[in-house]
N, C-alpha and C positions, 0 to 999 in steps of 0.2 A: 510783352505788355509793360507799360510804364509802372514804376513803383515809387518814384520820387517826385514830389510836387512842392511848389513854394509860391509865394507871392512876392513879386519884385516891384520896386519903384526906384526911379533915378532921382538923386538929389545932387544938383550941380554936376560934378564930373564923376561921382561914384554911385554905386548901386547899393541899395538896402534890400536884404532878403528876410522876409517874415514868414511865419506859419509854415515852416518846412515840415513835411510829413514823409515818413517812410512807411509805405503800405506793405503789408506782409503777405498779401495774396495778389493775384492778378486783379487789378483795380477795375471796378465797374461803377459808373456813376459820375458825379462831378467832384472835383477836388475838395469841395467844402463838406462833403459827406463822409461818414464813416464813424468808427468807434475807436476812441483813443484808449490805448492800453498802457500808456506810460510815456515818459519823456527822458531825454538825455540832455545835459547842459554842457556845451563846449565853450571854446573861447569866442570864435567868430566864424561866419561862413567862409569856407575855403575856396577852392577853385571851381566848384559847381556853380554854373551860371545859367542865364537865359538871355535871349535876345528880345525881350519884351518887357512891358510893364504890366502888372496884374498877375493873375493866376496862370500857372502852366507847368508843364513837365520840365524837370531839371535836366540840363545837359551836364553830366558829371565832370567832363574835362579832366579826368584823372583823379578826381576826388574819391578817396577810398573810404572815408569815414562812413558815409551813408550805406554803401553795400556791405561793409564790414559789420555795422550794427544790425542790419537786416539779417545777415547770415547767423549772427550770434542769437538773435531772437528766434529765428526759425528752429535752430538747434535746441534752444531752451524749450520751446513748445513741444518739439519731438521727444525730448527727454521726459517732459512732464506727461506725455501721452495725451496731449490736448491738441485741438485744432484752433487756430486763431479765429475770432468772430469774423463774420462777413465784413469786408472792407475795413478790417482792423488796421490801425496805423500807430506808429511810435512818433511822438512829437520831438522835433529838434529845437532846442532853445540855445541861446548864446549869451555870453556876457555882454557882447555888443554885436550889431548886425551889419556892419560895413563889410561888403564882400571883398575879399582879397586872399589869395593863397600865400601872400607875403605878410606875416603877422606884424613885423616892424613898420611896414608901409601902412597897414590898416590902423595901427595904434597912433601913427603920426597924424593921420586924418582925424582920428578920435580926439587927440589933444586939441585940435583946432575947432572942434565942434562943441557948441554949448548944449545942443540937443543930441542925445545919444540914440534917439529913434527906437525906443523900447517897443517890443512886440506885445500887443494887447493879450495875446494867448498866454503870456506868463501868469496872468491873474487866475487862470483856471486851477482847479484842484486836480492833482494827478495821483493815481493809485500807486504809482511807482516812479521814483525820480533817481536817475543814474547820473552821478556827478562825474564829469570827465574834463574839468577845466584846467588841469595841470597843477602846477605848484605856485609858490609865492611869487607875486609880481606887484611892484609898487604901483604900476599903472592900472592893473586889472583887479587887484584885491578890493578896492572900494565898490566895484561893480558886483561883487559876489554877495554883498550884504542883502540886496533886495530879494534874493532867492531864499535866504535863510530865514528871514522874518516870517512868522506866522505859518510855518509849514511843519507838520509833524515829522519828527526824525524817524519814526517807525516806518515811513514810506521811502526813506532815502538810503542810498548806498553808494559807495565808491570802491574801486579797486586800488589797494595800497601795495606798491611794489616792495616797500619795506617789510610789511607784514606778509607779503605774498598771498593775500586773501582779500575777500570783500569785507567791508566794514559797514555796519548799519548805523550810520549817522552822517552828519555833514563833516567834511574834512576840516581840521584845524588849520590855522594860518600857515604853519610850517610843513603841513602834510601834502604829499603829491597825490592828487586824484587823477590817476593815469588815463590818458587818452587811449582809445581802443587800438591805435596803431602801435604795434610792438608789445602789446599786452597779452599775456597768456589767456586764452579764451575759456578754458575749462572752469576756472573758479566762478567766472561771471555767468556762464551757461548754467552751472549748478545753482547758483544764487537765484537767477531769474526763473528757472524751472520750478523752484519751490514757492515762488510768489505769483506766478501767472494764474 
């Protein structure tokens, strides 16, 4: 059964991916339905793609972020002794939405674009916000500010490899908000289990 959906559109020679969703159970219904249980913020869509414009199931193409996050969430629900709500999903947000598994190539496109094609979903309120956008970056740091404004820090966390634990606030400019790849899962599973 499909678990990963998104909305794609093509702009000139590149693709934009919006409203990416990780469904936690076998999905029934249409991709615009379900209960959002939280969100994760990464840098940009990686290699997961689609051969269409509009809504549809993602072709992962080797992208491990989405299945990795799904597995962490399922383990957190299990540890909490809870079952995800019917059609529950975790929202995937990004600092920018140009699809590319090659971050330097994506940021090169970003530099030449006046419009960074924000995802309207960003405006929603999330009960849980997992920051995984990496560390300091001259190009990407200005894009982080829109997520920090007007959001309660009590709902935010990131995994710090320096502290080897989760931290309940937005990361500072010089702090690394670790991407799930290569991150120890146990601290995040425990953190999520206590908050789901």
